[in-house]
C-alpha positions as CSV (number, residue, x, y, z in Angstrom):
1,M,-1.1,34.5,-25.6
2,S,-2.7,31.8,-27.7
3,S,-0.7,28.7,-28.7
4,N,-0.3,30.0,-32.3
5,E,1.0,33.3,-31.1
6,K,3.9,31.8,-29.2
7,P,7.3,32.0,-31.0
8,L,8.2,28.8,-32.7
9,I,11.7,27.3,-32.1
10,T,12.9,24.5,-34.3
11,V,15.3,22.1,-32.7
12,A,17.8,20.1,-34.8
13,G,18.9,16.8,-33.4
14,A,16.0,16.8,-31.0
15,A,16.5,13.1,-30.0
16,S,20.0,13.9,-28.7
17,K,20.8,14.6,-25.1
18,Q,21.1,18.3,-25.8
19,G,18.2,18.4,-28.1
20,R,15.8,16.6,-25.7
21,S,16.8,19.0,-23.0
22,V,16.1,22.1,-25.2
23,V,12.7,20.8,-26.3
24,Q,11.7,20.1,-22.7
25,A,12.9,23.4,-21.3
26,L,11.2,25.4,-24.0
27,L,7.9,23.6,-23.7
28,E,7.9,23.7,-19.9
29,S,8.2,27.5,-20.0
30,R,4.9,27.6,-21.9
31,R,6.3,30.6,-23.8
32,Y,7.3,28.7,-27.0
33,R,6.1,26.3,-29.5
34,V,8.7,23.7,-30.6
35,R,9.3,21.8,-33.8
36,A,11.5,18.9,-33.2
37,L,13.7,17.4,-36.0
38,T,14.6,13.8,-35.6
39,R,15.5,10.8,-37.8
40,K,12.3,8.7,-37.5
41,L,8.8,9.7,-36.5
42,D,8.0,6.2,-35.0
43,S,11.1,5.9,-32.8
44,P,10.5,5.9,-29.0
45,S,12.3,9.2,-28.6
46,A,10.2,10.9,-31.4
47,R,7.0,9.6,-29.7
48,A,8.2,11.0,-26.4
49,L,8.8,14.4,-28.0
50,A,5.3,14.4,-29.4
51,R,3.8,13.5,-26.1
52,Q,5.5,16.5,-24.6
53,G,3.8,18.7,-27.2
54,A,6.4,19.1,-29.8
55,E,5.6,19.0,-33.5
56,V,7.9,16.3,-34.8
57,V,9.4,16.3,-38.3
58,A,11.6,13.6,-39.7
59,I,15.0,15.0,-40.8
60,P,18.2,13.1,-39.9
61,L,21.2,14.9,-38.5
62,E,23.4,14.5,-41.5
63,P,24.2,16.5,-44.7
64,G,22.2,16.3,-47.8
65,H,18.9,17.6,-46.5
66,A,19.2,21.4,-47.2
67,R,15.8,21.7,-48.9
68,E,14.0,19.8,-46.1
69,L,15.7,21.9,-43.5
70,A,14.7,25.1,-45.1
71,V,11.1,24.0,-45.2
72,A,11.3,22.8,-41.6
73,F,12.7,26.1,-40.4
74,R,10.0,28.1,-42.2
75,G,7.9,30.2,-39.7
76,S,10.4,29.7,-36.9
77,H,11.5,32.6,-34.8
78,G,14.5,30.7,-33.5
79,A,16.5,27.6,-34.2
80,F,18.7,25.4,-32.0
81,L,21.4,23.9,-34.2
82,M,23.9,21.2,-33.4
83,T,26.2,18.7,-35.0
84,P,27.0,15.2,-33.6
85,P,30.5,14.3,-32.8
86,L,31.9,12.1,-35.5
87,T,34.7,9.6,-35.2
88,P,37.5,10.1,-37.7
89,P,37.8,9.6,-40.6
90,A,34.2,10.9,-40.9
91,T,34.6,14.6,-41.8
92,H,31.1,16.0,-42.5
93,E,30.4,17.8,-39.1
94,E,31.4,21.2,-40.5
95,A,29.4,20.7,-43.7
96,L,26.3,19.7,-41.7
97,G,26.6,22.8,-39.5
98,R,26.9,25.1,-42.4
99,E,23.9,23.4,-44.1
100,Q,21.7,23.9,-41.1
101,A,22.8,27.6,-40.7
102,D,22.2,28.3,-44.4
103,A,18.8,26.7,-44.2
104,A,17.8,28.7,-41.2
105,V,18.8,32.0,-42.9
106,E,17.0,31.0,-46.1
107,A,13.9,30.3,-44.0
108,G,14.0,33.7,-42.3
109,V,14.9,32.6,-38.8
110,S,15.6,35.6,-36.6
111,H,17.9,34.0,-34.0
112,V,20.0,30.8,-34.1
113,V,21.7,29.2,-31.1
114,F,24.5,26.7,-32.0
115,T,26.2,24.3,-29.7
116,S,29.9,25.0,-30.3
117,L,33.3,24.4,-28.7
118,E,36.8,25.9,-28.8
119,N,39.0,25.8,-31.9
120,V,41.7,23.3,-30.8
121,D,43.5,23.5,-34.1
122,E,43.9,27.3,-33.7
123,I,44.8,27.3,-30.0
124,T,47.4,24.6,-30.3
125,A,48.7,25.6,-33.8
126,G,47.7,22.2,-35.1
127,R,49.6,20.2,-32.5
128,K,46.5,18.6,-31.0
129,F,43.9,16.6,-33.0
130,A,40.4,17.2,-31.8
131,P,38.0,17.8,-34.8
132,H,35.0,17.3,-32.5
133,F,36.0,20.7,-31.1
134,T,37.5,22.4,-34.1
135,D,34.8,21.6,-36.6
136,K,32.2,23.1,-34.3
137,A,34.3,26.2,-33.9
138,R,34.5,26.5,-37.7
139,V,30.8,26.3,-38.0
140,E,30.5,29.0,-35.3
141,A,32.9,31.3,-37.3
142,Y,30.8,30.7,-40.4
143,I,27.5,31.5,-38.6
144,R,29.0,34.8,-37.4
145,T,29.3,35.9,-41.1
146,L,25.5,35.3,-41.8
147,P,22.7,37.9,-41.6
148,V,21.1,36.4,-38.4
149,I,21.3,37.0,-34.7
150,S,23.5,34.2,-33.3
151,S,24.5,32.9,-29.9
152,F,26.6,29.9,-28.9
153,V,26.7,27.5,-26.0
154,Y,29.8,25.5,-25.1
155,L,29.0,22.4,-23.0
156,A,31.7,21.0,-20.6
157,Y,32.6,17.3,-20.4
158,F,29.5,15.2,-19.9
159,Y,28.9,13.5,-16.5
160,T,27.2,10.8,-18.6
161,N,30.5,9.9,-20.3
162,L,31.5,8.0,-17.1
163,V,28.1,6.2,-17.1
164,E,27.8,5.2,-20.7
165,Y,31.3,5.0,-22.3
166,Y,34.0,5.0,-19.6
167,R,32.2,2.9,-17.1
168,P,33.7,1.8,-13.8
169,R,34.7,-1.8,-13.3
170,R,34.4,-4.0,-10.2
171,Q,37.7,-5.2,-8.8
172,G,37.1,-7.2,-5.6
173,D,35.3,-5.0,-3.2
174,T,36.2,-1.8,-5.0
175,L,34.6,0.0,-8.0
176,V,37.4,1.3,-10.1
177,F,36.9,4.4,-12.3
178,P,39.2,4.6,-15.3
179,I,39.0,8.3,-16.2
180,Y,40.5,10.0,-19.2
181,L,42.0,12.9,-17.1
182,P,44.8,13.0,-14.6
183,Q,43.8,12.3,-11.0
184,D,44.1,15.8,-9.6
185,Y,43.3,17.9,-12.8
186,R,40.2,20.0,-12.2
187,A,38.0,20.1,-15.3
188,P,34.5,21.4,-16.1
189,F,31.7,18.8,-16.3
190,V,28.0,19.1,-16.9
191,D,24.8,17.0,-17.3
192,P,23.6,17.7,-20.9
193,L,20.2,16.4,-20.2
194,T,19.3,19.0,-17.6
195,A,21.6,21.9,-18.2
196,T,21.4,22.5,-22.0
197,G,17.7,23.4,-22.2
198,P,17.6,26.0,-19.4
199,A,20.7,27.7,-20.8
200,V,19.3,27.8,-24.4
201,R,15.9,29.0,-23.1
202,E,17.7,31.9,-21.2
203,I,19.3,32.9,-24.5
204,F,16.1,32.8,-26.5
205,D,14.3,34.8,-23.7
206,H,17.0,37.6,-24.0
207,P,18.3,37.6,-27.6
208,E,19.8,41.1,-27.5
209,T,21.6,40.4,-24.2
210,Y,23.3,37.3,-25.7
211,R,23.7,38.4,-29.3
212,G,27.1,37.1,-30.5
213,Q,28.1,35.6,-27.2
214,S,29.8,32.3,-26.6
215,L,28.6,30.9,-23.3
216,P,30.0,27.9,-21.3
217,V,27.5,25.5,-19.8
218,V,29.1,24.1,-16.6
219,G,27.7,22.1,-13.7
220,D,30.8,21.5,-11.7
221,I,34.6,22.0,-11.9
222,L,36.4,19.2,-10.1
223,S,39.1,16.5,-10.5
224,P,38.6,12.8,-11.2
225,Q,39.8,12.1,-7.6
226,Q,37.1,14.4,-6.3
227,M,34.5,12.7,-8.5
228,V,35.4,9.3,-7.2
229,E,35.4,10.5,-3.6
230,T,32.0,12.1,-4.0
231,F,30.6,8.9,-5.6
232,E,31.9,6.9,-2.7
233,R,30.4,9.3,-0.2
234,V,27.0,9.5,-1.9
235,T,26.6,5.8,-2.6
236,G,28.6,4.2,0.2
237,I,30.4,2.0,-2.4
238,K,34.2,1.7,-2.0
239,S,35.7,3.4,-5.1
240,A,39.1,4.2,-6.6
241,Y,40.5,6.2,-9.5
242,A,42.6,4.7,-12.3
243,S,44.2,6.7,-15.1
244,A,43.0,6.3,-18.7
245,F,44.7,9.5,-19.8
246,T,47.5,8.0,-21.9
247,R,47.1,5.9,-25.1
248,D,48.4,2.7,-23.3
249,E,46.1,3.3,-20.3
250,L,43.1,3.9,-22.5
251,A,43.8,0.7,-24.4
252,R,44.2,-1.4,-21.3
253,H,41.0,-0.2,-19.6
254,F,38.8,0.0,-22.7
255,P,40.1,-2.4,-25.4
256,D,36.8,-2.1,-27.4
257,L,37.2,1.7,-27.7
258,A,40.9,1.4,-28.4
259,A,40.2,-0.8,-31.3
260,N,39.1,2.3,-33.2
261,E,42.3,4.2,-34.0
262,G,40.4,7.3,-35.1
263,F,38.6,7.5,-31.8
264,V,41.8,7.0,-29.8
265,R,43.6,9.7,-31.8
266,E,40.9,12.2,-31.2
267,S,40.3,11.2,-27.5
268,I,44.0,11.6,-26.7
269,G,44.2,14.9,-28.6
270,M,41.2,16.3,-26.7
271,V,42.4,15.4,-23.2
272,E,46.0,16.5,-23.9
273,Y,44.6,19.8,-25.2
274,T,42.5,20.2,-22.0
275,V,45.3,19.6,-19.6
276,E,47.8,21.8,-21.5
277,H,45.5,24.7,-22.5
278,G,42.3,24.3,-20.5
279,Y,39.0,23.1,-21.8
280,F,37.7,26.6,-22.3
281,R,39.7,29.7,-23.3
282,P,40.6,31.7,-20.1
283,E,38.3,34.6,-20.9
284,R,35.1,32.5,-20.8
285,D,32.7,33.1,-18.0
286,L,32.5,29.7,-16.3
287,Q,29.9,30.8,-13.8
288,W,27.4,32.0,-16.4
289,S,25.2,28.9,-16.6
290,R,25.1,28.3,-12.8
291,R,24.4,32.0,-12.2
292,T,21.5,32.2,-14.7
293,C,20.2,28.6,-14.2
294,P,20.8,27.9,-10.5
295,A,19.3,24.4,-10.8
296,T,22.3,23.3,-13.0
297,L,23.4,20.0,-11.4
298,S,26.7,19.6,-9.6
299,W,28.3,16.1,-9.8
300,E,26.9,15.2,-6.4
301,Q,23.4,16.4,-7.4
302,F,23.6,14.4,-10.6
303,L,24.4,11.3,-8.6
304,R,21.6,11.9,-6.2
305,T,19.1,12.8,-8.9
306,T,19.8,9.8,-11.1
307,G,20.5,7.3,-8.4
308,W,23.4,6.0,-10.4
309,R,25.5,3.5,-8.4
310,G,28.0,2.4,-11.1
311,E,25.8,0.1,-13.1
312,E,25.6,0.1,-16.9
313,R,23.1,2.6,-18.0
314,A,22.2,4.4,-21.3
315,F,21.0,7.9,-21.5
316,G,20.5,7.9,-25.3
317,A,22.1,9.9,-28.0
């Protein structure tokens, strides 16, 4: 098959963790061409995408670019759509998702894959505030009404959250991990940089198999205490858990994050929802991504692969 005969997949938010993973997995398969949508053509991430072989197009991940999106999606067999999490009071995540979906349909895209999450507002009857989840779920519901094959991936909590945002702190000879979940609560986690792409590629490879499905992407299911113990075993660094589950604990450990009331309100709503209802609905197949993509990293594999030892590190958007 010549290069021009390969199906074209357009990836929105291509500079994000999930977007970069999708671009890389599709190109590495040598079965697809990729058009990568990103904010600036001259950014380091855009240049890296181009070096991998993607066609890079400058369209930011924000509303108001419906016409440019329709043009960018033209000629694409498939599209990977995503919306970035927004800190309240920003409210345009749902509008952005609808705009992307409408543009894909207008352009004649055959199959869209959207990165979604559970509808927390519906599950909790409005008792928990987590628009990062609910707005994505509303976009998914809208996409399901459109004349296009659609599939949905639901990523677990990111391992990288503990590296970039909720970083451990040195106290004497111990590295203390303030984590936003109770010590023994087992929750799903994943590395978005290595897990998203293979999962999305699997879906594009088998569109009829995954038509209309909502598929969790999970690397490991474990408690904060298990995460800390694994870190200590892998690195040899004495470590301990500290709770950042409640509002007061979050503020004490992360005063910079706690200064943003919108962030605090959503963060607390999200983790309380998780503990009370489960991160995923009970009917979700939590083994799917590890079954179809055996290389999906566990927490221990993530630590060994990245070599992270508790230092400040950025993995990008």
